[in-house]
N, C-alpha and C positions, 0 to 999 in steps of 0.2 A: 504494500499501500505506499501510495506517495505521502511525503508529509503533508502537502495542501489539501488532500482528502481527509486525512485524519484531522487536522485543524477544522475543517468543514463540519466533520461528524462531531467534534467536541463544541463547537459554535452551535451546532444544531439543538444538541442537549440544553445548551444555556438558553436559547430562544424559546424551546419548549417548556422550560421551567419558569421563566419569567413571563412567558406569554405577551411579549412585547417586543418589537424589534429596538425600540428607544431604550428600553432598561437593560436588554440584553447587549446591545452596542456599547453602552456606557461601562458594563462589566468587562467586555472584551477591549476597550479602548479604540474603538473603530466608530466611523459614521453609520447610522442605521441604514443608509441607502447602501453603503458597501456592503453592510451583512445580509441587507436583503438579496443584493445582486448574488453573493457567495451561496445563499439558501437556493437561489432560483439555479445556479450552476450545479449544485449538489442533485436537484431534483431532477435536472437533465440529463445529469450523468447516469442516475438510477433509472429513470424513466418512469418516475412516479411523483404524485404529489404527496409530499410529506407534511405542509402546512397550508392550513386554511387561512387565509389571510380577510380581515374585514376593515372597516375604517376605524373601530373600537379595539379589537384584540386580535391575537394570532392564537390559535389552537392547532393541535396535531390531528391529522386525517388518521383513519384507520391503519394505512400504511405507516405514518410516522409514528404511531403510538406502539405497532408493532417494533418498530426498529429502536424505539426509546427504550423499551424494556429489554433490550439485548445492551444497548450501549451503556446506559445510566449504571447498572452494578460492574460493568466492565472498566468505566472510567472510575467509580469509586474504589475498585480493587485496585487500579493504579496509583491513585491518591493515597490509599492507605498505606501501599507498600513503600511509596516515596517518603511519607511520614514516619514510618517504622525505619527506614533506611536514615533518615536525618536523626532517628532517637539513637541509632548506634554512635552518633557523633556526638551529640547534644542530649541534654535531659529533656522529657517530656514536654510537648508544646502544642499550641493549637486550641481550638475551640471545641468544646464537647457540648451538645445538644441532646438534652434529656428531657423526656416526657415521664409525669409521676402525677398521681393523685395528691391531693394536699397534705393528707395525714402522713403520707410517705415523706414527702418534701420536709415537713417540720419534725418528723421524729425520726427519720433515718439519714436524709442528706444533710439538712442544715446543722446539726451538731457536730460533723466531721469536716464541713466546708472551712470554716476560716483557718482551721490548721492545714488542711490541704492545699488551699490556695497561698497560704504563706510558705510552704514547702516547694511548692510548683508554682513559681511567679508567671513562668510562660505559658501557664494553663488559663483559659476562659471557661466559665462555666455556664451556659445558658439553661435556664429550668423552664419549662412549661407546664403549668400545672392544668390537668386534663383528666377527669374522672372517667372519662371513657376509654375504650380499647383501641388507641391510634395504632396504624400501619406504621411502624416506625420505619420501614423501608420507604414506603411511598411519600411519608413525610419528611423524610431524611434526616431523621434523629439518629444519634449514634448509639442510644440505648434508651431502655424504658424500665420502670419501676412498677410491678404490680403484684398481687397476691398471685403465689405460684401456681394455682390451679387455673390461673386466666392467661396463663402464658402460653402463645404457640408452640406445638411440639418442635418445630423446625429450629428454634431459637437456640442459642446458648444460653444457660441460666447459673445464676450464680446467688445465692444465699444470701442475703444482705441484713436480715433482722430477726429477731426471736420471733417464737409464736405470740399471738396477739390475742388477748383476752376480751371478750365483749362485757360491757357493763350498762346496766339499765338504771336511769337516776331521774331523779326529781327534786324540787326544793322542798325544804322542810315546811314551807308555808303551803304548798299544793298539797301536802300531805296532811296538812291541818284541817284542810276542807274535804279531802277525799279518803277513803280507807286504803291502806297499801294492798296491793293484789298479792295475791296468796299462790296463784299459778300464772303462766302466759297468758291461758284464755280469760283470766279476769281483766286482762287490758282492754277487753272490748266495751268495758264501761267506764273508760278513762278518756281524758285528753292526751292524745299522743302526738309527738310532733314527727311528722312524715318525712321522709328523703325521697326525692324523685330523680330517676336516672337521666342525666343530661341526653345521653344517645338514645335510648328506647322510650323515653317519656313516661315509663311505667314507674309505679311506686315499688319501694323496696318493702319486701315482705320480711318482717323480723325473723330471723332465725333463733331456733332454741335446740336444746336436746333433753331427751329423758332417758337415762341407762343406755348411754351411747347411740341412742336413736334420735335422728334430727327431724325437727318438724318445724312448720313456719306458721306464723300467725299474722293475718291482716290487722291493722290498727287503723284508726281514724281520729280525726282531731282537726282543730282549727288552722293550724300551721304546716305548710308544705315548703321544704328549702332542699338546694341540691348542692348545698354545703355544710360539711360537718362542725364549721366554727359557728355559723348560724343557728345550727341545732342547738350547740352547747349555750349561746348566748341566750336562745330562748328558754332552755331550761332554768338557767340562772335567774332568768326574768319572771319564773313562776308561771310558766306558759304551758307547763306539760310534762309528761313523761318523756324521756329521750333515749336513744337507743346509740351508744357512742362506743369509743373503745376505751380500756381501762386507763392508759396513760394520759389521755385526754381529761379524766375527771378526777385522778387521783388526789391532787393537791385540794381541789374542791372540796372534796369528801372528808379530808382530813380537816380542813378548816371549817366543816360544818355547813357550807354552803349548798351541798347537794347531799341527797341521800341514796345509798346504792340497795337495790332491791333484786329478788329472784336470782340471786347469785348462783345457786345450785343449778338452775336451768341454762345458764350463759355457756355458750360453747367458746373454745378456742380456736381461733382459725391459725392455719400455717402463715408463717411470716411473709414478708416481702422478698421478691426476688429481682435482681437487675437481670435484665436479657438484652442480648444484641444479636444482629445477624452473624451467622456462621459463616465467617471470611477467613480465607487462609491466613489473613495477617491482621491480628487485633490492635489498632491503634495505640502508640505507648501511652498516650495520656488517658485513654480509657483504662487500659491495665493499671497505672497508677491510680486513678479513682477506686476500681473494684478493690485493690489490695488495700487501700484506705479503709474501705468499707468493711472488708473482712477483719480487719485489726479492731476496729469498735465493736462489732460483732462478737467477736472472741472475747474481749473484755467483759462484755455483758453478759455472755453466758456463763463466763467464771463467777461473775457476781451473783447472777440467779442461782448457780449450783453451789455457791458457799452459803447464801441463805438458806436454802432447801436443806 
């Protein structure tokens, strides 16, 4: 393959990602007209239309999308390998883009990030809070963090947190006006604070277990959020019963601002896992982040074992 052909293919990927000749040309350091001409030459060479052009945007045709699926991972592999080679000479560097739910960001990532960034001053971390299951390849993330059972099987996974216990709580004032539920089914008579999935739009069914057997309970109440921090705030404001994670409410229980109930019914979920595409070469910056997370996890496990 000639060098010009390779350059045109690389430019095509950028045009497809940006969906604009102007933005792509700015990234490539060339004029939009020159870039448009290069794409026309590429299409003429292949005998196929790769890009559909309108006055407002540029999009890939069916042929362009098929070519893009081949080119994007190939160029990403080349980029990762070049980064890895640079890592043999220098310490890890570059930008890490990570998608994660808010709870994992605050409980797993944030506690280790200041020290990590201090140790690796050439690494930049970009975190996107997303409660859904993003396609990290399509969205061009380096890694994601989710509960283990929600990670696609073709991903490389690394455990980065201990198991997580569920907690059911409400304020003392709420229970001053309402009887304390004895079983999860009693929640049907209470004001419960619901969680709505951003992706599917459905309400989360509260999960419990009895004798190792899991079951779900549908609850109702005047408030629905798609964010755990808002659910916690509502519980503290005496607005009802909340379904949260133990680490979110532990301090408030100790301080007497929340009362924990139905403890014997609350399940323990597998912890969070960091996952990333199965590439031949993991970027050194991502390897450094994984190592840092596992050091924190090891210390956490050791602390829990000593307490037990």
